[in-house]
PDBQT receptor file of N, H, CA, C and O in Angstrom, charges set to zero:
ATOM      1  N   LEU A   1      86.724  99.074 116.046  1.00  0.00    +0.000 N 
ATOM      2  CA  LEU A   1      86.303  97.861 115.327  1.00  0.00    +0.000 C 
ATOM      3  C   LEU A   1      86.326  98.094 113.820  1.00  0.00    +0.000 C 
ATOM      4  O   LEU A   1      86.787  97.244 113.058  1.00  0.00    +0.000 OA
ATOM      5  N   ALA A   2      85.830  99.241 113.403  1.00  0.00    +0.000 N 
ATOM      6  H   ALA A   2      85.456  99.932 114.022  1.00  0.00    +0.000 HD
ATOM      7  CA  ALA A   2      85.844  99.559 111.968  1.00  0.00    +0.000 C 
ATOM      8  C   ALA A   2      87.278  99.639 111.449  1.00  0.00    +0.000 C 
ATOM      9  O   ALA A   2      87.560  99.237 110.320  1.00  0.00    +0.000 OA
ATOM     10  N   LEU A   3      88.176 100.158 112.276  1.00  0.00    +0.000 N 
ATOM     11  H   LEU A   3      87.947 100.485 113.193  1.00  0.00    +0.000 HD
ATOM     12  CA  LEU A   3      89.579 100.274 111.879  1.00  0.00    +0.000 C 
ATOM     13  C   LEU A   3      90.178  98.902 111.623  1.00  0.00    +0.000 C 
ATOM     14  O   LEU A   3      90.894  98.701 110.643  1.00  0.00    +0.000 OA
ATOM     15  N   GLU A   4      89.881  97.954 112.513  1.00  0.00    +0.000 N 
ATOM     16  H   GLU A   4      89.299  98.117 113.310  1.00  0.00    +0.000 HD
ATOM     17  CA  GLU A   4      90.415  96.605 112.331  1.00  0.00    +0.000 C 
ATOM     18  C   GLU A   4      89.852  95.957 111.067  1.00  0.00    +0.000 C 
ATOM     19  O   GLU A   4      90.573  95.261 110.353  1.00  0.00    +0.000 OA
ATOM     20  N   THR A   5      88.582  96.182 110.794  1.00  0.00    +0.000 N 
ATOM     21  H   THR A   5      87.997  96.747 111.375  1.00  0.00    +0.000 HD
ATOM     22  CA  THR A   5      87.970  95.645 109.583  1.00  0.00    +0.000 C 
ATOM     23  C   THR A   5      88.647  96.224 108.351  1.00  0.00    +0.000 C 
ATOM     24  O   THR A   5      88.944  95.508 107.395  1.00  0.00    +0.000 OA
ATOM     25  N   LEU A   6      88.888  97.528 108.386  1.00  0.00    +0.000 N 
ATOM     26  H   LEU A   6      88.647  98.110 109.162  1.00  0.00    +0.000 HD
ATOM     27  CA  LEU A   6      89.558  98.206 107.278  1.00  0.00    +0.000 C 
ATOM     28  C   LEU A   6      90.932  97.605 107.043  1.00  0.00    +0.000 C 
ATOM     29  O   LEU A   6      91.313  97.341 105.903  1.00  0.00    +0.000 OA
ATOM     30  N   VAL A   7      91.671  97.391 108.113  1.00  0.00    +0.000 N 
ATOM     31  H   VAL A   7      91.361  97.606 109.039  1.00  0.00    +0.000 HD
ATOM     32  CA  VAL A   7      93.016  96.823 107.978  1.00  0.00    +0.000 C 
ATOM     33  C   VAL A   7      92.956  95.413 107.410  1.00  0.00    +0.000 C 
ATOM     34  O   VAL A   7      93.777  95.049 106.568  1.00  0.00    +0.000 OA
ATOM     35  N   GLU A   8      91.988  94.614 107.863  1.00  0.00    +0.000 N 
ATOM     36  H   GLU A   8      91.321  94.910 108.547  1.00  0.00    +0.000 HD
ATOM     37  CA  GLU A   8      91.858  93.260 107.331  1.00  0.00    +0.000 C 
ATOM     38  C   GLU A   8      91.617  93.299 105.825  1.00  0.00    +0.000 C 
ATOM     39  O   GLU A   8      92.176  92.495 105.079  1.00  0.00    +0.000 OA
ATOM     40  N   GLU A   9      90.785  94.236 105.383  1.00  0.00    +0.000 N 
ATOM     41  H   GLU A   9      90.330  94.890 105.989  1.00  0.00    +0.000 HD
ATOM     42  CA  GLU A   9      90.506  94.347 103.949  1.00  0.00    +0.000 C 
ATOM     43  C   GLU A   9      91.734  94.839 103.198  1.00  0.00    +0.000 C 
ATOM     44  O   GLU A   9      92.054  94.339 102.120  1.00  0.00    +0.000 OA
ATOM     45  N   ILE A  10      92.422  95.824 103.776  1.00  0.00    +0.000 N 
ATOM     46  H   ILE A  10      92.162  96.229 104.653  1.00  0.00    +0.000 HD
ATOM     47  CA  ILE A  10      93.595  96.390 103.113  1.00  0.00    +0.000 C 
ATOM     48  C   ILE A  10      94.711  95.354 103.009  1.00  0.00    +0.000 C 
ATOM     49  O   ILE A  10      95.461  95.347 102.032  1.00  0.00    +0.000 OA
ATOM     50  N   THR A  11      94.824  94.490 103.998  1.00  0.00    +0.000 N 
ATOM     51  H   THR A  11      94.215  94.496 104.791  1.00  0.00    +0.000 HD
ATOM     52  CA  THR A  11      95.919  93.513 104.011  1.00  0.00    +0.000 C 
ATOM     53  C   THR A  11      95.535  92.191 103.366  1.00  0.00    +0.000 C 
ATOM     54  O   THR A  11      96.267  91.208 103.479  1.00  0.00    +0.000 OA
ATOM     55  N   SER A  12      94.393  92.159 102.691  1.00  0.00    +0.000 N 
ATOM     56  H   SER A  12      93.798  92.957 102.599  1.00  0.00    +0.000 HD
ATOM     57  CA  SER A  12      93.961  90.931 102.039  1.00  0.00    +0.000 C 
ATOM     58  C   SER A  12      94.934  90.546 100.914  1.00  0.00    +0.000 C 
ATOM     59  O   SER A  12      95.573  91.409 100.313  1.00  0.00    +0.000 OA
ATOM     60  N   PRO A  13      95.035  89.255 100.644  1.00  0.00    +0.000 N 
ATOM     61  CA  PRO A  13      95.946  88.787  99.585  1.00  0.00    +0.000 C 
ATOM     62  C   PRO A  13      95.678  89.435  98.226  1.00  0.00    +0.000 C 
ATOM     63  O   PRO A  13      96.609  89.682  97.459  1.00  0.00    +0.000 OA
ATOM     64  N   GLU A  14      94.411  89.707  97.931  1.00  0.00    +0.000 N 
ATOM     65  H   GLU A  14      93.655  89.506  98.553  1.00  0.00    +0.000 HD
ATOM     66  CA  GLU A  14      94.080  90.314  96.643  1.00  0.00    +0.000 C 
ATOM     67  C   GLU A  14      94.774  91.672  96.493  1.00  0.00    +0.000 C 
ATOM     68  O   GLU A  14      95.327  91.986  95.440  1.00  0.00    +0.000 OA
ATOM     69  N   LEU A  15      94.735  92.461  97.557  1.00  0.00    +0.000 N 
ATOM     70  H   LEU A  15      94.286  92.205  98.414  1.00  0.00    +0.000 HD
ATOM     71  CA  LEU A  15      95.373  93.770  97.502  1.00  0.00    +0.000 C 
ATOM     72  C   LEU A  15      96.885  93.648  97.483  1.00  0.00    +0.000 C 
ATOM     73  O   LEU A  15      97.564  94.446  96.836  1.00  0.00    +0.000 OA
ATOM     74  N   ARG A  16      97.417  92.665  98.179  1.00  0.00    +0.000 N 
ATOM     75  H   ARG A  16      96.866  92.017  98.704  1.00  0.00    +0.000 HD
ATOM     76  CA  ARG A  16      98.867  92.445  98.194  1.00  0.00    +0.000 C 
ATOM     77  C   ARG A  16      99.382  92.178  96.776  1.00  0.00    +0.000 C 
ATOM     78  O   ARG A  16     100.514  92.525  96.441  1.00  0.00    +0.000 OA
ATOM     79  N   LYS A  17      98.541  91.562  95.958  1.00  0.00    +0.000 N 
ATOM     80  H   LYS A  17      97.621  91.279  96.231  1.00  0.00    +0.000 HD
ATOM     81  CA  LYS A  17      98.947  91.223  94.598  1.00  0.00    +0.000 C 
ATOM     82  C   LYS A  17      99.156  92.463  93.728  1.00  0.00    +0.000 C 
ATOM     83  O   LYS A  17      99.778  92.379  92.669  1.00  0.00    +0.000 OA
ATOM     84  N   LEU A  18      98.642  93.605  94.167  1.00  0.00    +0.000 N 
ATOM     85  H   LEU A  18      98.136  93.673  95.027  1.00  0.00    +0.000 HD
ATOM     86  CA  LEU A  18      98.753  94.819  93.359  1.00  0.00    +0.000 C 
ATOM     87  C   LEU A  18     100.200  95.232  93.124  1.00  0.00    +0.000 C 
ATOM     88  O   LEU A  18     100.507  95.940  92.164  1.00  0.00    +0.000 OA
ATOM     89  N   GLY A  19     101.073  94.788  94.000  1.00  0.00    +0.000 N 
ATOM     90  H   GLY A  19     100.823  94.213  94.779  1.00  0.00    +0.000 HD
ATOM     91  CA  GLY A  19     102.471  95.037  93.722  1.00  0.00    +0.000 C 
ATOM     92  C   GLY A  19     103.223  95.749  94.820  1.00  0.00    +0.000 C 
ATOM     93  O   GLY A  19     102.675  96.096  95.867  1.00  0.00    +0.000 OA
ATOM     94  N   ARG A  20     104.487  95.953  94.548  1.00  0.00    +0.000 N 
ATOM     95  H   ARG A  20     104.932  95.671  93.698  1.00  0.00    +0.000 HD
ATOM     96  CA  ARG A  20     105.402  96.491  95.538  1.00  0.00    +0.000 C 
ATOM     97  C   ARG A  20     105.111  97.931  95.898  1.00  0.00    +0.000 C 
ATOM     98  O   ARG A  20     105.426  98.368  97.005  1.00  0.00    +0.000 OA
ATOM     99  N   GLU A  21     104.514  98.675  94.983  1.00  0.00    +0.000 N 
ATOM    100  H   GLU A  21     104.258  98.320  94.084  1.00  0.00    +0.000 HD
ATOM    101  CA  GLU A  21     104.247 100.086  95.284  1.00  0.00    +0.000 C 
ATOM    102  C   GLU A  21     103.220 100.241  96.401  1.00  0.00    +0.000 C 
ATOM    103  O   GLU A  21     103.196 101.258  97.094  1.00  0.00    +0.000 OA
ATOM    104  N   VAL A  22     102.376  99.233  96.571  1.00  0.00    +0.000 N 
ATOM    105  H   VAL A  22     102.395  98.407  96.008  1.00  0.00    +0.000 HD
ATOM    106  CA  VAL A  22     101.336  99.289  97.610  1.00  0.00    +0.000 C 
ATOM    107  C   VAL A  22     101.851  98.736  98.939  1.00  0.00    +0.000 C 
ATOM    108  O   VAL A  22     101.380  99.143 100.001  1.00  0.00    +0.000 OA
ATOM    109  N   ALA A  23     102.801  97.824  98.889  1.00  0.00    +0.000 N 
ATOM    110  H   ALA A  23     103.183  97.494  98.026  1.00  0.00    +0.000 HD
ATOM    111  CA  ALA A  23     103.289  97.153 100.092  1.00  0.00    +0.000 C 
ATOM    112  C   ALA A  23     103.764  98.106 101.190  1.00  0.00    +0.000 C 
ATOM    113  O   ALA A  23     103.414  97.897 102.351  1.00  0.00    +0.000 OA
ATOM    114  N   PRO A  24     104.546  99.146 100.874  1.00  0.00    +0.000 N 
ATOM    115  CA  PRO A  24     104.988 100.054 101.949  1.00  0.00    +0.000 C 
ATOM    116  C   PRO A  24     103.827 100.779 102.631  1.00  0.00    +0.000 C 
ATOM    117  O   PRO A  24     103.879 101.062 103.828  1.00  0.00    +0.000 OA
ATOM    118  N   ILE A  25     102.797 101.070 101.869  1.00  0.00    +0.000 N 
ATOM    119  H   ILE A  25     102.755 100.840 100.897  1.00  0.00    +0.000 HD
ATOM    120  CA  ILE A  25     101.620 101.740 102.442  1.00  0.00    +0.000 C 
ATOM    121  C   ILE A  25     100.910 100.786 103.385  1.00  0.00    +0.000 C 
ATOM    122  O   ILE A  25     100.510 101.173 104.483  1.00  0.00    +0.000 OA
ATOM    123  N   ILE A  26     100.753  99.543 102.960  1.00  0.00    +0.000 N 
ATOM    124  H   ILE A  26     101.078  99.229 102.068  1.00  0.00    +0.000 HD
ATOM    125  CA  ILE A  26     100.098  98.534 103.793  1.00  0.00    +0.000 C 
ATOM    126  C   ILE A  26     100.913  98.303 105.063  1.00  0.00    +0.000 C 
ATOM    127  O   ILE A  26     100.357  98.215 106.158  1.00  0.00    +0.000 OA
ATOM    128  N   ASP A  27     102.231  98.206 104.911  1.00  0.00    +0.000 N 
ATOM    129  H   ASP A  27     102.683  98.278 104.022  1.00  0.00    +0.000 HD
ATOM    130  CA  ASP A  27     103.087  97.996 106.078  1.00  0.00    +0.000 C 
ATOM    131  C   ASP A  27     102.953  99.147 107.067  1.00  0.00    +0.000 C 
ATOM    132  O   ASP A  27     102.906  98.926 108.277  1.00  0.00    +0.000 OA
ATOM    133  N   ARG A  28     102.892 100.371 106.556  1.00  0.00    +0.000 N 
ATOM    134  H   ARG A  28     102.930 100.550 105.573  1.00  0.00    +0.000 HD
ATOM    135  CA  ARG A  28     102.759 101.535 107.419  1.00  0.00    +0.000 C 
ATOM    136  C   ARG A  28     101.417 101.520 108.145  1.00  0.00    +0.000 C 
ATOM    137  O   ARG A  28     101.345 101.825 109.335  1.00  0.00    +0.000 OA
ATOM    138  N   LEU A  29     100.356 101.165 107.425  1.00  0.00    +0.000 N 
ATOM    139  H   LEU A  29     100.414 100.918 106.457  1.00  0.00    +0.000 HD
ATOM    140  CA  LEU A  29      99.034 101.084 108.053  1.00  0.00    +0.000 C 
ATOM    141  C   LEU A  29      99.016 100.018 109.143  1.00  0.00    +0.000 C 
ATOM    142  O   LEU A  29      98.442 100.225 110.212  1.00  0.00    +0.000 OA
ATOM    143  N   GLU A  30      99.647  98.878 108.870  1.00  0.00    +0.000 N 
ATOM    144  H   GLU A  30     100.114  98.710 108.002  1.00  0.00    +0.000 HD
ATOM    145  CA  GLU A  30      99.712  97.829 109.883  1.00  0.00    +0.000 C 
ATOM    146  C   GLU A  30     100.458  98.331 111.117  1.00  0.00    +0.000 C 
ATOM    147  O   GLU A  30     100.069  98.041 112.248  1.00  0.00    +0.000 OA
ATOM    148  N   GLY A  31     101.524  99.081 110.889  1.00  0.00    +0.000 N 
ATOM    149  H   GLY A  31     101.839  99.317 109.970  1.00  0.00    +0.000 HD
ATOM    150  CA  GLY A  31     102.291  99.648 112.000  1.00  0.00    +0.000 C 
ATOM    151  C   GLY A  31     101.457 100.627 112.807  1.00  0.00    +0.000 C 
ATOM    152  O   GLY A  31     101.497 100.620 114.038  1.00  0.00    +0.000 OA
ATOM    153  N   LEU A  32     100.706 101.466 112.115  1.00  0.00    +0.000 N 
ATOM    154  H   LEU A  32     100.673 101.472 111.116  1.00  0.00    +0.000 HD
ATOM    155  CA  LEU A  32      99.856 102.441 112.802  1.00  0.00    +0.000 C 
ATOM    156  C   LEU A  32      98.790 101.746 113.635  1.00  0.00    +0.000 C 
ATOM    157  O   LEU A  32      98.496 102.168 114.753  1.00  0.00    +0.000 OA
ATOM    158  N   VAL A  33      98.216 100.689 113.094  1.00  0.00    +0.000 N 
ATOM    159  H   VAL A  33      98.455 100.347 112.186  1.00  0.00    +0.000 HD
ATOM    160  CA  VAL A  33      97.192  99.957 113.840  1.00  0.00    +0.000 C 
ATOM    161  C   VAL A  33      97.810  99.288 115.064  1.00  0.00    +0.000 C 
ATOM    162  O   VAL A  33      97.204  99.278 116.135  1.00  0.00    +0.000 OA
ATOM    163  N   ALA A  34      98.994  98.737 114.917  1.00  0.00    +0.000 N 
ATOM    164  H   ALA A  34      99.487  98.745 114.047  1.00  0.00    +0.000 HD
ATOM    165  CA  ALA A  34      99.669  98.124 116.057  1.00  0.00    +0.000 C 
ATOM    166  C   ALA A  34      99.920  99.169 117.142  1.00  0.00    +0.000 C 
ATOM    167  O   ALA A  34      99.697  98.905 118.324  1.00  0.00    +0.000 OA
ATOM    168  N   GLU A  35     100.385 100.356 116.744  1.00  0.00    +0.000 N 
ATOM    169  H   GLU A  35     100.567 100.570 115.784  1.00  0.00    +0.000 HD
ATOM    170  CA  GLU A  35     100.616 101.440 117.703  1.00  0.00    +0.000 C 
ATOM    171  C   GLU A  35      99.313 101.849 118.380  1.00  0.00    +0.000 C 
ATOM    172  O   GLU A  35      99.285 102.112 119.582  1.00  0.00    +0.000 OA
ATOM    173  N   TYR A  36      98.238 101.900 117.601  1.00  0.00    +0.000 N 
ATOM    174  H   TYR A  36      98.261 101.686 116.624  1.00  0.00    +0.000 HD
ATOM    175  CA  TYR A  36      96.925 102.271 118.136  1.00  0.00    +0.000 C 
ATOM    176  C   TYR A  36      96.474 101.258 119.180  1.00  0.00    +0.000 C 
ATOM    177  O   TYR A  36      95.987 101.633 120.247  1.00  0.00    +0.000 OA
ATOM    178  N   LYS A  37      96.638  99.977 118.871  1.00  0.00    +0.000 N 
ATOM    179  H   LYS A  37      97.033  99.673 118.005  1.00  0.00    +0.000 HD
ATOM    180  CA  LYS A  37      96.227  98.928 119.811  1.00  0.00    +0.000 C 
ATOM    181  C   LYS A  37      97.027  99.017 121.102  1.00  0.00    +0.000 C 
ATOM    182  O   LYS A  37      96.475  98.840 122.188  1.00  0.00    +0.000 OA
ATOM    183  N   VAL A  38      98.327  99.293 120.993  1.00  0.00    +0.000 N 
ATOM    184  H   VAL A  38      98.776  99.437 120.110  1.00  0.00    +0.000 HD
ATOM    185  CA  VAL A  38      99.166  99.440 122.183  1.00  0.00    +0.000 C 
ATOM    186  C   VAL A  38      98.692 100.626 123.015  1.00  0.00    +0.000 C 
ATOM    187  O   VAL A  38      98.608 100.539 124.240  1.00  0.00    +0.000 OA
ATOM    188  N   ALA A  39      98.386 101.725 122.347  1.00  0.00    +0.000 N 
ATOM    189  H   ALA A  39      98.454 101.795 121.352  1.00  0.00    +0.000 HD
ATOM    190  CA  ALA A  39      97.917 102.922 123.050  1.00  0.00    +0.000 C 
ATOM    191  C   ALA A  39      96.579 102.651 123.743  1.00  0.00    +0.000 C 
ATOM    192  O   ALA A  39      96.364 103.088 124.873  1.00  0.00    +0.000 OA
ATOM    193  N   GLN A  40      95.689 101.936 123.069  1.00  0.00    +0.000 N 
ATOM    194  H   GLN A  40      95.864 101.581 122.150  1.00  0.00    +0.000 HD
ATOM    195  CA  GLN A  40      94.390 101.619 123.656  1.00  0.00    +0.000 C 
ATOM    196  C   GLN A  40      94.574 100.721 124.890  1.00  0.00    +0.000 C 
ATOM    197  O   GLN A  40      93.919 100.927 125.912  1.00  0.00    +0.000 OA
ATOM    198  N   ALA A  41      95.452  99.740 124.791  1.00  0.00    +0.000 N 
ATOM    199  H   ALA A  41      95.983  99.573 123.960  1.00  0.00    +0.000 HD
ATOM    200  CA  ALA A  41      95.706  98.836 125.911  1.00  0.00    +0.000 C 
ATOM    201  C   ALA A  41      96.320  99.609 127.080  1.00  0.00    +0.000 C 
ATOM    202  O   ALA A  41      95.975  99.361 128.236  1.00  0.00    +0.000 OA
ATOM    203  N   ALA A  42      97.219 100.534 126.786  1.00  0.00    +0.000 N 
ATOM    204  H   ALA A  42      97.499 100.735 125.847  1.00  0.00    +0.000 HD
ATOM    205  CA  ALA A  42      97.859 101.330 127.835  1.00  0.00    +0.000 C 
ATOM    206  C   ALA A  42      96.834 102.204 128.558  1.00  0.00    +0.000 C 
ATOM    207  O   ALA A  42      96.926 102.409 129.768  1.00  0.00    +0.000 OA
ATOM    208  N   ARG A  43      95.873 102.708 127.818  1.00  0.00    +0.000 N 
ATOM    209  H   ARG A  43      95.798 102.541 126.835  1.00  0.00    +0.000 HD
ATOM    210  CA  ARG A  43      94.827 103.541 128.420  1.00  0.00    +0.000 C 
ATOM    211  C   ARG A  43      94.000 102.780 129.436  1.00  0.00    +0.000 C 
ATOM    212  O   ARG A  43      93.554 103.336 130.441  1.00  0.00    +0.000 OA
ATOM    213  N   LYS A  44      93.800 101.487 129.158  1.00  0.00    +0.000 N 
ATOM    214  H   LYS A  44      94.161 101.036 128.342  1.00  0.00    +0.000 HD
ATOM    215  CA  LYS A  44      92.954 100.668 130.024  1.00  0.00    +0.000 C 
ATOM    216  C   LYS A  44      93.664 100.289 131.320  1.00  0.00    +0.000 C 
ATOM    217  O   LYS A  44      93.020  99.890 132.290  1.00  0.00    +0.000 OA
ATOM    218  N   GLN A  45      94.988 100.412 131.336  1.00  0.00    +0.000 N 
ATOM    219  H   GLN A  45      95.511 100.736 130.548  1.00  0.00    +0.000 HD
ATOM    220  CA  GLN A  45      95.739 100.091 132.552  1.00  0.00    +0.000 C 
ATOM    221  C   GLN A  45      95.469 101.146 133.625  1.00  0.00    +0.000 C 
ATOM    222  O   GLN A  45      95.396 102.338 133.327  1.00  0.00    +0.000 OA
ATOM    223  N   PRO A  46      95.323 100.708 134.860  1.00  0.00    +0.000 N 
ATOM    224  CA  PRO A  46      95.083 101.663 135.955  1.00  0.00    +0.000 C 
ATOM    225  C   PRO A  46      96.322 102.498 136.272  1.00  0.00    +0.000 C 
ATOM    226  O   PRO A  46      96.284 103.345 137.165  1.00  0.00    +0.000 OA
TER     227      PRO A  46
């Protein structure tokens, strides 16, 4: 839950305005969170 909150804050429009140098980092974090969610969902499968 804390991870999702962190991502929401990191991906906020205010932070996006910081510029292109930050965008690849944000994109990578979003990718990592997506991978994490997939892994968590896979774990719950019997």
